[in-house]
C-alpha angles and dihedrals in degrees: 000000000000121000115249126218111243106203093191095053090046092057092045088052089051090053091050090050088050092052091049091048091050091051090052089052092050089048091051091049090054090064115094117187091342093305117112112233127189127217133176093247094053095045094048089047093051092048092049092048090051092050091049089051092048092051093048092047091049093047100044109023100032090044096233087138090079095039126106115288093251091061091046092054092043092055090046089050089050092053092049090046091051090048094051091046094050094045091044093052091048093050092046091049091051091049092051094046 
């Protein structure tokens, strides 16, 4: 059995690498004089990039793309729910601090 080259998965992998690289750039930009600093924009961007990566990985590498419509919607709902939860906890933490 010879391994076949899947063009779609290769491009998905390149997109994931691009998202990771953009996160590293955002992280590098958040450093001022060698000291990491956090801001709301950087934190929200990092959470959004992570959620996009999770959805792509679920769809392409966990093969949810070809699953029944209900499972596709449930995984999308889970990603949205996690995003709302993470952003909500972040905003609540900022308000308390």
